[in-house]
N, C-alpha and C positions, 0 to 999 in steps of 0.2 A: 436127310442135313448130311455138307459138309463139317464131316468128326471134327478136325481140326478146328474149326471156327467155335464148332460144341463145348471142344475143351480149353480153348485157346486161356492164354491168361496166365500161363508160365512156362519155368524151359522144359518141363518136361512134358510137354503137349503133346509132339507125335509120341513117346514114348507111351504115354496114359492111350490114347487115340487106340493102338494097334493092340495093346491089351487088351480094351475093352471092345474090340471090335471080334475078337475071336473067343472070347471066354465068356463075357456075357448074354451072348446071343444062346450059347449053346444049351440055357436052359432059362424055362421060363419061371418066375420067383411063383410059391403057391398061392394059389387064388383063395383066399379066406373070406368066409361068408357068416351071414350072420340072420336067424331069423328070428328071435326074438323082438320086440317092437320095444325092450326097454331102453329109457335111456342110461347108456352105458357110461360106466366111469370116463374123465381123460385118462388117451392113451401118452403116458409119461415119455418120451421121445430117448431111446436106448441106444443110438448111435446115433451121430451128425450132432450140430452144434444144438445146443441145448434152449425152451422156448417154454412158455408158460400154456401148456395147452386148451384148447378148446371143450365143450361139455355141449356137444349135437342135442338140442332135445329128443328124445325119443328115437337117438340115433348111434351112430360110432363112429369112430375114426379108422382109415383101413392102415391096418400094420405097412412096413415096404421092409426091403434090402438093402445095406449098405454095400453095392458090389460096384469096389475099384472106384472108392468117390462117389457115386451115383446113386441120386436112393430111387428105386428102383419098387413101380404097385402093379398091381393085376388087378382089372377090371374086366369083368366078366354079365356082358347084355345077356339077359336072359327073362323067360317070364316067373313072374312068382306071386306069391300069393300075403298081401298085405294086410294087415287086423287092425284097420280104420279105430278102431275100438271096441271091448271084449263082445265078444258074440255076432261083429260084422267084417267080414272078411272079404276082400277082394281083388279077381283079378286082376294084376298089373302086371307092367312089364319096371323092368331095373337094373338094378346091377350087385351082385353079391349076395344075392337072395333076398335082396328091400329094395324096398322103393318108398323115398328117395334113398338111391346109393350112399355108400360110406362115403363122410367128410375125409377126405384128403390135406393133410397138414406138412406143411415143407418149410423153409428157415429160407428167407431173400436173398438169392446168390445161390440156392444150394441148384446142379444139375439134375435135372428127372429126366425119367424114363418110366413111361407107363404101357405097358401093356393091354391092349382091349380084345378080347376074345368076345364075337359075336355069335351066342347061341340062341338071338332069335329066328323068326320062321322068316323075318328077310332082314337084307342090307341096312347097316346101321354107318355113321362116323360119331366122332364126340368133338365137340367146341368148348373151346376153353376160354368163357366167355368174360370180357373183360382183363384178360391177358396179356403182355405184349411178348408177342412169338415169331418166330419164322413165319412169313407167309404160307409155306406148306403144312406148318402143322394146327393152321387152324380151323383144321378138319369141318367145314362144307366143301360137302359130298358133290362131282364135277367140277365144281372150282378150283378150291388147293389138292385135291386126291382123291385118286377112285375110291367107290364105297367100298365095306368092307364087306366082303361078302359073308354068307351065311354057313361059319363053321370056319371062319380065318381068324388068323391074332394078326392086328397090326400093332406098330410101334410108333407112338409120339414120345419125342425127346426135345426138351428146350431147358433152358432155364429161369427158375423164378426169378424174376429182376427187382420186381417192388413189393413191397409188403403192402393187405391186402386181405379185403373178403371177393371171394370170385365164386362162379358158378361154371359147371359142366352141364350139358346135354348135346343129344342128337342134332345136329343139322343134316339130315336126309328123312325123307315122310314126317317133318315136328310134327304135323296135325294125330297122326296118327300115335305117335312115337311119345311126345309130350301129354298132351291128352292121356296116354296109357301109365305114366309116372316116371319116365327115362330123366332124372335131372339130380346132382349132387352137387356142394356145398366144396369148394377149395378154399383155404387160410393159409395164406402167406404171412408166416409172422417176422418181426422186423430180425435184422440180423445182429442189432446194435440197438444202444438208447439212442432213440428218437424224437426227435420235438414236438411233433405233432399227434406221437404215439402214446398215451399215460399207461402204465402199468396198471393192472385189476387182477382185484381178489375173485372174481367171478367171470367167468368169460363163456357165455351160451351163444349159440348160432340155430338158425332152422331156415327152411323154405317155407313159401306161400306158394300151395297148389288145390286147385279143384275139379270137381268129377262131376261128370253128372250117369249116375245111375238111379236105375229102376229099384224104387221098393222090391225086396224081393230076391234081386240076381244079383250078378257077384262079377259083373264085366261092365267099364263106363262106358257110353255112347260119346264116339269120338267126332262126330261130326257137329259135336256140341258149340255153337258159337258166345253165346251168353249167358244163357238158360241155366246156366250147371245149380246143381243142389243140393252138393257137399262142399262147405269150403274149410280147408284142414291147414295143421302145419305140419309140413314133415309125413304128410300120406296119414295122420290122423285127427281124428273128433273130438270136440270134447261129450264127454269126461273122459276120454282116451289119452287127452293127454298130459304129459306129468306139467306136476309143478315148477316153477325153478325158486329153488329152495340156497337162501342165502345168509350169512352171517351180520349183522346188525352191524355197521356202519366199514360194511364190503364197498369198496370200490367196484361197479360191475358193469360189464360190455355187452350188448343181445347185439348180435348179427340178424339183421335180417331179410331175405333172396326173395324176389315175386318171379315166379313163370306162371303167374293164372291170365287170364285174360282181361283182369279188371283192375285198378288200382284200389289199396287198401290203408286207412287213416289206421293206424295205429295208437292207441290209449294206455297209456299209464296212471291208473289209479296211484294217487297219496305220494308222488313226487315229480319232482322235473327232471327232463334231462337234457343233456346238447346232444346234437346230430353232430358224430367228431367223423366221421365217415362213410364216403358214397362208392361205389365203383372204382370210381374215379382216382381213388385212393384218402387220402386225411383231411379233412378240412381246415383250412385257415384258422386260428384263433379269434381272429379278427372278424370271420365270417359266421360264427356259432351263439345262437340264442338258446335260451332255456324253453322249452316246448313242454306239453303233455299227449297231444297227438302228434304222429310225425306221417304224410303219407309217403308211399311206397307205392309207387307206377309201376306196372308192366315193364317188367329185364333189369329193375332197379336192386340196387341194395345200399339197406342203410344201417350204419351202426350207432346205437344208442349208448349213452352213457350215464349215470349216476352214481350218487353216494345214498346207499341204503341205509338212511338213516331215522327211516318211520319204522316201528314194529308192528305186524300183523300181517293179515291175509288181503291180499289187494287184485282188485280183480285185472286184469292185464289181456285185453282184445281186439279185434280190429271195430271198429264203431260204427260199419256197417251195418245193421241189427239185422237184417236177413241171414248175413256172414256168420252169426252166434246162434247158427241153427243147421237141426237136421234135416235130409230126407223133406223137404221141401216141397210143395204143391204148389204149383204156376194161377194155375185154373182155380185156387178154391173161393169161391165166392164169400163175400163179407156180409155174416149175421149178426152183427152188434148190432141188437135191443129187436132185433125178432123174436115174435114166443112161440116157442116149439109144445109147450105144453099139452095142447090137444092133437097136435100132432105126431110126437110120441110114441102115446100109446098105441096109437092105431100103427105106426112102423115098427113096434117090436113084437106084434100081431104077426107081421109078417117076415121081418128081420129080425131073429131075437137077439141077434148082438149091436142091436143100432144103436147108436151115443147122437148124440143133439153135441153140433162143433160150435164156439164162436159166439155165441147170442149174446154172452156180457164179457168177452175178451176172450182171449187165446191161454189166458195163465192157466186154466185148468187142467191146459194140457202138462202142463210139467210136474202135477201132481197126480194124476188117475192114472190108470195103468192099462192103458187105451190097448188093446191087442192091435198088434203092425205083423206084418207080412212076417217069414223067417227072413235071418241075414238083412237086418234092414235097423239101421239106430235111430231108438226113437228120438222126435224132433224138437222136442222141449225138455232138458233132462239134466243130470245135474241135483245130489243130494248136498248139501252144508249143515252144520251143527243145528241150524233155525229153523230148516224146511227145504224145500226145492228151488233149485235154484233157475231155475226155467232159461237154462242157456245149451247151448252144441256148436260144432265147429268152431270159427276161430276164438277160442276160449281157453283162458289159464288162470293162473294164479302165483303171483309174485309174494315168497313165504320170508319174510325178516323176520329174523331170532334172534335176540342179543345172547344166546346160548347155543347157539348154530355154532361148531367147533370150525375152525379153519379146516378147508377140503374138505367139507363132509355134503353131500346133498342128499342126506337123507329125507323122507321127508317130514317135516314135525311134527303132523298130525293139525287138527284145528286150534287157531288163538283164541287165548282166553281173553276177553278184554279185561281191561284192570276196573273196578267199581266206580263207578260214576263216569265212564267214556265210551256208554253206548246207548242210540238213543232209544226213547223210552213211551209206553202210553201215558197217556196225560187226561185226570181222572178226576181234576177238581173244576171248576165253574168255567165256561168260556164268556170272554168279554163279547156284549154285542156289538154288529158291525157300527162306525161311529154312521150310516145313511141311516139307522133305526133311531139314534138318540136325537140325530137333526129333525125327525118328522115329530120328534114327542114336544122337542122344542120348537117347533114352528117355525122354521129357520131354515127348513130346505124349500125350494126352487124348484118349481117344474120346468122343464126344457120345452121349448117353444116345438110348435108342432111342425112336420116337416112339411116343406112344400114341393110338390110332387108335379112334372110338365108332365100333361099329356099330350097323348099324340096330334090332335088336334088343335093345340097351342094352346090350350085354353090349361087353364089352373086353379089344382085343387088341394084342399085338407086335408 
């Protein structure tokens, strides 16, 4: 890249370019890694222009160093082990110890330099999904740049030209590298008050991703195109996904990026939201409308905003029902209504651990301790204050509390509904259906017999 163009805009351009070219490249920023799958506290900026940081669900923000006015980051592409939920670990590829990689946060107008070191067993690149930047920095291997060989470090330099939510991922052997979990979020904050970007008290972000992992194994199948069995947020499945904890009355923003192979209708209970941003930037206010579900298509980002004014524990999930389950089997037959009673006793003599599945529906799977292979997440799991939640995959909770302190992201525990505000069992008498009363009064009418046309052309009743 032309360094004079990179540092243009001031009288000191030439001096700055010369000093950075000699000094900044002399040593790499230290690569910071993170192995814990917990939601890390927001990274308050210590240098550069101030901004309100995001909270990455079950993730973290990558620190930077400021070098001659340039924000420098160091990403290391490498094999990692990701814990998708307690007791279930998966071999993935990611960045700086995790998949997805750390979130990168900058401010509109920042000059940015990212060092990318390749510790994978094959070449790679990095594409900055949605960014406006010089063509040679776009990261499409073979088109914009040579691939990054194994063991080598490449440098990307550009100016963060517009605010918004973006993503990063390889543009080299994408089928393998993205299926193995290589992706991350990029947030560019506005440099000043923006007419289309409101100030919020809580700003969450996460990526939608999916994997096909055989029960009991640790490595995703990279050739799968549609039949994934694990649908995740930031490579975590419920109940391993952290809750989104907010103070009642907070203005909340949630940024969601989709790098799976299908769309996801994301649904929030108890509140209405506006879609205020996409990959292309802020949505004009005249184009917004209230929603409780919004579809996030493949390769898209959606930014939701709402006022958290209803106290309680509110479900937040993908509305495709199979995407709120874990370790599904695609070829399991439907056994609803099949009486297994005579068969079970015989099967238990041959297979001591045999268990009948699905004759009354699948809800039993959420309550029973069904034996599963090691290193596998139960299909329907999670426990609430009133019993099994029977969920998995892309599911979490928005926890709204009036006594949650500003800036406090700790889980407040289960919500206790005030007296008189919870569904309850009715034990009184039940009114008879209206049709029974009509029959007793002799006022009911018998519908006419249906006329059936037979193949011969004759009609019958």
